[in-house]
N, C-alpha and C positions, 0 to 999 in steps of 0.2 A: 883106416880109414881110407874114401875111397875118393882118390884125387880124378879134377873133371879141366877141361876144354869146353868152354862153348865158345857157336861162332860175336853171340848176341849176347843182350843184357838178360831180355826174357830165362831164355835155355840157363845162360847162368844161376837168376834169381830161383827159378822153379827148381833144380837138379839140387842148390842148398839146403831150401827150404822144405823141399822135399824129405830129405836126405833128416833133414833135422825134426822131420815130425813122426820116420821110423826110427831114430834114436842113433843114424849113422853119421858120426865126422864125414862133413865131406867139402876139398878145399883143391881152392883152382890151381890150374900152372895155364900159361901162357906163353911157353915155350920149355927148351927143351934144358935151358937154365935153371925154370923153373919146378919142372919132371925131378930133373936132379937133389938140387935144394928138398923138397919135398921126401921120395928116398932114403935123404942120408936124416934126415928131423922125424920120418913119421914110419909107421908101420905102415905103407900102401899094400890094402888085401887088391883095389880097383881099380880101375882107371876110365873115366868114360873119357869119347873119343864126336866130338865133331865133325862128321864129313865133311859140314858144307865151311868147313875155312881145309880145306886137303892140303894143301902143304903144310900146317901146323902136324894136325892133325893126325897124317900117314908120317911126318918125321915120329911123333913121342910112341907112333906107335914099332917102331920101324926099330927107336933107340931102347926099346924094353927086347920085341924078337929078333931083332937083324944079328946078322952077321955078328960077334962081339957086343949083343946086347944086352942091357942089366939086366936082360932075366929071364937065362936061357930056358930055364928048368917051367917055365909058363908058371909060377909062383905067385903073379899076379893077372886076375882076369880080367881080361883087355874088352870094353862093345863100342864099340862104331854106333852111332846111328847118322838119320840121314835122310834129302828128298827122298820119295819111291822111286823118282825118278832117277835116282843116280847109279843104276844098275855096277856101270864103269868104275864109281869111285868103291861098291860095294866090296867090288871083286878086288881091286888093288886094297881096300884093308882088311881082308884074307889071305889075301901076298903077303901082307907085309907081318902079317900070326894074330891079326884081331883074333878073339876067341867065338865073339857073338857081333852081327851086324844085323840091324835094325829100323826100316822104317821108322818116319817121327810120329807117326801115329799107332805104332805097336809102341814104342817108345814113352808115346806119353801115357798113355794107357795104362800101361806098369810098369813106373819109373822106382815106388817103391819099392816092391819086391824086385824087383833088378840091384837096385842100392840095396837091399838087406843080404841079397842072392853075390852081388858084388865081394861085397866086406864078411862075404863069408859067414851071416847069420842067419840064413836062409837054408 
């Protein structure tokens, strides 16, 4: 299962629908409490974070990879995406522990394969 945090309904719908198309369950997380719930009730293999919601997105990454985080052994793959001009946010996501950071265009073009990879199905 891949959890995702998206800043707007368009990305939420696109991620969920693409997951269904490639046979990977994708479930939303809107905040840290929802991430904790997903980790407790699902086999989360990947996390997609939209950097347009910088504070929440970075907090989700840090909750997994930061000091005392839930995933210090990097079992859950983290992919962050955002506008190509958000260079500072990209660096912050990498520093927080994201495995991969992509501009929105690259994320959009390769979404199906990215979801399968995050789930371990590719």
